C-alpha positions in Angstrom: -7.0 -24.9 -8.7 -8.7 -23.3 -11.7 -10.1 -19.8 -11.2 -10.9 -18.9 -14.8 -10.9 -20.4 -18.3 -7.3 -19.5 -18.7 -4.8 -22.4 -18.4 -1.7 -21.0 -16.6 1.0 -23.5 -15.6 2.7 -23.3 -12.2 5.9 -21.3 -12.5 9.1 -22.0 -10.6 10.5 -19.2 -8.5 13.3 -18.6 -11.0 10.9 -18.4 -14.1 8.5 -16.2 -12.2 11.3 -13.8 -11.3 12.5 -13.7 -14.9 9.0 -13.0 -16.1 8.5 -10.0 -13.9 9.7 -7.3 -16.2 7.9 -8.5 -19.3 4.7 -9.2 -17.5 4.5 -5.8 -15.8 2.2 -3.1 -17.1 3.0 0.5 -17.8 2.3 2.4 -14.6 -1.2 4.0 -14.5 -1.3 7.8 -15.0 -1.6 8.5 -11.3 1.5 6.4 -10.6 3.5 8.4 -13.2 3.0 11.7 -11.5 0.1 13.0 -13.7 0.1 16.7 -12.9 -3.7 17.1 -13.2 -4.3 14.1 -11.0 -1.8 15.5 -8.4 -3.5 18.9 -8.4 -7.0 17.4 -7.8 -5.6 15.3 -5.0 -4.1 18.3 -3.3 -7.3 20.3 -3.6 -9.4 17.5 -2.1 -6.8 17.1 0.7 -6.8 20.8 1.5 -10.6 21.0 1.5 -10.7 18.0 3.8 -8.2 19.6 6.1 -10.4 22.6 6.5 -13.5 20.6 7.2 -11.7 18.4 9.7 -10.5 21.4 11.6 -13.9 23.0 11.6 -16.1 19.9 12.3 -13.8 17.1 13.6 -14.1 13.4 12.8 -16.9 12.7 10.3 -17.2 8.9 10.9 -17.1 7.3 14.3 -17.1 3.6 13.2 -14.2 3.6 10.7 -10.5 3.7 10.4 -8.0 4.7 7.8 -4.9 2.9 6.4 -2.0 4.9 5.0 0.1 3.8 2.1 3.7 4.7 1.6 6.3 3.3 -0.9 9.8 4.7 -0.9 11.3 6.9 1.8 14.2 8.8 0.3 15.7 12.2 0.1 17.2 11.6 -3.3 19.3 14.8 -3.2 21.2 14.0 -6.4 18.5 12.3 -8.4 18.5 13.0 -12.1 14.7 12.5 -12.2 12.6 12.6 -9.1 11.3 9.1 -8.3 7.6 8.5 -8.1 5.7 7.5 -4.9 8.3 9.1 -2.7 8.1 10.8 0.7 11.3 12.2 2.3 12.4 11.0 5.8 11.8 14.5 7.1 8.2 14.5 5.9 7.5 11.0 7.1 8.5 12.1 10.6 6.5 15.3 10.4 3.4 13.4 9.2 3.5 10.7 11.9 4.5 13.0 14.7 1.6 15.3 13.7 -0.9 12.5 13.7 0.2 11.3 17.1 0.0 14.8 18.5 -3.6 15.0 17.2 -4.6 12.0 19.2 -4.3 9.3 16.5 -3.0 5.9 17.4 -1.2 3.5 15.1 -2.1 -0.2 15.3 -0.5 -3.2 13.5 -2.6 -4.3 10.5 -3.0 -7.8 12.0 -4.4 -6.4 15.2 -7.0 -4.4 13.3 -7.9 -7.5 11.2 -8.3 -9.6 14.4 -10.7 -7.0 15.8 -12.6 -6.8 12.6 -13.0 -10.6 12.4 -14.4 -10.7 16.0 -16.7 -7.8 15.4 -15.0 -5.8 18.2 -15.2 -2.0 18.0 -12.0 -0.3 17.0 -11.3 3.1 18.5 -11.9 5.9 16.0 -8.5 7.4 16.4 -6.7 4.2 15.2 -4.9 4.2 11.9 -2.6 1.7 10.1 0.8 2.4 8.3 1.8 0.3 5.3 4.7 0.3 2.8 4.5 -1.3 -0.6 7.1 -3.3 -2.6 10.0 -3.5 -0.1 12.5 -0.8 -0.7 15.8 -0.8 1.2 15.1 2.8 2.3 12.2 1.4 4.3 14.9 -0.1 6.5 17.6 2.6 6.3 15.3 5.7 6.5 11.8 4.7 7.7 12.5 2.0 10.2 14.6 4.3 12.6 11.7 6.8 12.6 9.1 4.2 13.3 11.2 2.8 16.2 11.7 6.2 17.7 7.9 7.1 17.5 6.9 3.5 18.3 4.7 3.3 15.3 4.0 -0.2 14.0 3.9 -0.8 10.2 3.3 -3.5 7.6 5.7 -3.9 4.6 4.2 -5.7 1.7 7.0 -7.5 -0.1 7.3 -8.4 -3.8 9.6 -11.3 -2.9 11.2 -11.9 -6.3 13.2 -8.7 -5.7 14.6 -9.5 -2.2 18.4 -9.5 -2.2 18.6 -8.3 -5.8 19.8 -5.1 -7.6 16.7 -5.0 -9.8 14.4 -2.0 -9.7 10.7 -2.7 -9.2 8.4 -2.6 -12.2 6.6 0.4 -10.8 9.8 2.4 -10.8 8.9 3.9 -14.2 11.3 6.9 -14.3 13.6 6.3 -17.3 16.9 6.1 -15.4 15.9 3.5 -12.9 18.8 1.3 -12.2 21.2 3.6 -14.0 24.4 4.9 -12.2 23.0 8.4 -12.6 20.1 7.6 -10.3 21.0 7.1 -6.6 20.8 3.4 -5.8 19.2 4.1 -2.4 16.2 5.5 -4.2 15.2 2.2 -5.7 17.2 -0.8 -4.4 15.1 -3.6 -2.8 15.4 -4.8 0.7 17.6 -7.8 1.7 16.4 -10.8 3.6 18.6 -9.9 6.6 17.2 -6.4 6.7 13.7 -7.8 6.8 14.6 -10.2 9.6 16.0 -7.4 11.7 12.8 -5.3 11.3 10.7 -8.3 12.0 12.6 -9.0 15.2 11.8 -5.5 16.5 8.2 -6.5 16.9 7.1 -3.2 15.2 7.2 -4.4 11.6 4.9 -7.0 10.0 6.1 -8.5 6.7 3.3 -9.3 4.2 2.6 -10.4 0.7 2.6 -8.2 -2.4 2.9 -11.0 -5.0 6.2 -12.5 -6.0 6.8 -10.7 -9.3 4.7 -7.6 -9.0 3.4 -8.4 -12.5 0.3 -7.4 -14.3 -2.5 -9.8 -13.2 -5.5 -7.9 -14.6 -8.0 -10.5 -15.8 -5.6 -13.4 -14.9 -6.7 -14.8 -11.5 -5.0 -18.2 -12.2 -1.7 -16.5 -12.8 -2.1 -14.4 -9.6 -3.0 -17.6 -7.6 0.2 -19.3 -8.8 2.3 -16.3 -8.1 0.9 -15.9 -4.6 1.8 -19.5 -3.8 5.5 -18.7 -4.5 5.1 -15.4 -2.6 3.9 -17.2 0.4 6.5 -19.9 0.2 9.2 -17.3 0.4 7.5 -15.6 3.3 7.2 -18.9 5.1 10.7 -20.2 4.5 12.6 -17.0 5.2 10.4 -15.3 7.9 8.1 -18.0 9.3 5.0 -16.3 8.1 2.1 -18.8 7.6 -0.9 -16.6 7.2 0.1 -13.3 5.5 -1.9 -10.2 4.8 -1.8 -8.9 1.2 -1.9 -5.8 -0.9 -2.7 -5.7 -4.6 0.1 -4.2 -6.8 -1.3 -1.0 -8.3 -4.5 -1.9 -6.7 -7.2 0.2 -8.4 -10.6 -1.3 -9.2 -11.4 0.9 -12.2 -8.3 -0.3 -14.1 -8.7 -3.9 -13.1 -5.8 -4.2 -10.7 -8.2 -5.3 -7.9 -11.8 -6.5 -7.7 -13.9 -9.6 -7.0 -12.1 -11.8 -9.7 -8.6 -11.2 -8.3 -9.9 -11.2 -4.7 -11.1 -14.8 -5.3 -7.6 -15.8 -6.2 -6.2 -14.2 -3.1 -8.7 -16.1 -0.9 -8.0 -19.4 -2.7 -4.3 -18.9 -2.1 -4.9 -18.7 1.7 -4.1 -15.0 2.4 -6.0 -13.3 5.3 -7.0 -10.0 3.6 -6.4 -7.9 0.6 -5.8 -4.1 0.5 -6.4 -2.0 -2.5 -5.2 1.5 -3.4 -8.7 3.0 -3.4 -9.0 6.1 -1.2 -11.5 4.7 1.2 -12.0 4.2 4.9 -12.5 0.7 6.5 -15.9 0.2 8.1 -17.2 -2.7 10.3 -19.1 -3.8 7.2 -16.1 -3.6 4.8 -15.0 -6.8 3.0 -11.5 -7.6 4.3 -10.5 -8.6 0.8 -11.4 -5.1 -0.5 -10.0 -2.6 2.1 -9.0 0.8 0.9 -5.9 2.8 1.7 -5.0 6.5 1.5 -1.8 7.4 -0.3 0.5 9.5 1.9 2.3 12.0 -0.3 5.2 14.4 0.2 2.8 17.4 0.1 0.5 16.0 2.7 0.7 17.9 6.0 -0.4 16.1 9.2 -3.7 18.1 9.0 -4.3 16.8 5.5 -3.7 13.2 6.5 -6.0 13.7 9.5 -8.7 14.8 7.0 -8.2 11.5 5.1 -8.3 9.4 8.3 -11.4 11.3 9.6 -13.5 10.8 6.5 -13.7 14.2 5.0 -11.5 13.5 2.1 -13.7 10.6 1.0 -16.8 12.7 1.3 -15.3 15.4 -0.9 -14.2 12.8 -3.4 -17.7 11.3 -3.6 -19.3 14.8 -3.9 -16.9 15.7 -6.8 -17.7 12.5 -8.7 -21.4 13.2 -8.2 -21.1 16.7 -9.5 -19.0 15.6 -12.5 -21.4 12.8 -13.3 -18.8 10.0 -12.7 -19.8 6.7 -11.2 -19.2 6.7 -7.5 -16.6 4.2 -6.2 -18.4 1.5 -4.2 -18.0 2.1 -0.5 -19.2 0.3 2.7 -22.6 0.8 4.2 -22.4 3.7 6.6 -19.9 5.8 4.6 
């Protein structure tokens, strides 16, 4: 199926895997731990926390999706890994949200309600993990089981059962003996199956190679066919949910062009990395997610899920004269 003027041949699983490293982009600034970006995020989170405590939930017909990546203590790391939340903080965040009355639902259940137009309780939120790190099994999974919190793990399937760091692991010692292997090693097929059998964990698509698909919908389409083939053969998944690697609209990692490839490949939805709530009117192939970071207290995450963080973000863009990120009607 042709999705653009580009002629991209169908790649085999092996060739797609080998192409992953060369096709992957340098990580965007906010993935590399840009200090100014991090400070802005913290200020918005703190302001949202105060407003949530004073005024409560801002939106009644919306829900929030949280995005995690690795869950690792990394006590001996030479360089702190990006996108990391420690197991202690993951437990604190989830326990804090549950104590505040929030309820975690599986992504598929939320998608089913959205398709049928059924109202979703305002306190519902969704937990997701990107890429498929082994520490999602060794560190996060026991916490999720103890708290009975369902989650979706979006798998870049070329890395299953390998010793290859993900392309987004951009610290310079990734894969070196000096960097603890449990901070970057991918999941195994057996670990995924054990989590899937628990009934708490949904396995989902995150492309096969985690490559750079900006402006290349045909390449994304072909890659997703392999991604889904692996999910079907190993885990019996026939209609997977999906999350864009990197996932920002402004940098071209998500958007209508790539969403068209996702739909054509037969996936059921597409999640971005845009910090946005999901509304009844939201396009299921453009759902936002809020990054859960190590510095986020439960109150800060509650502010993201309640809508205040998004409101502050929009206000800041307006004051600075930046174009507002498109959001759903009612936001």
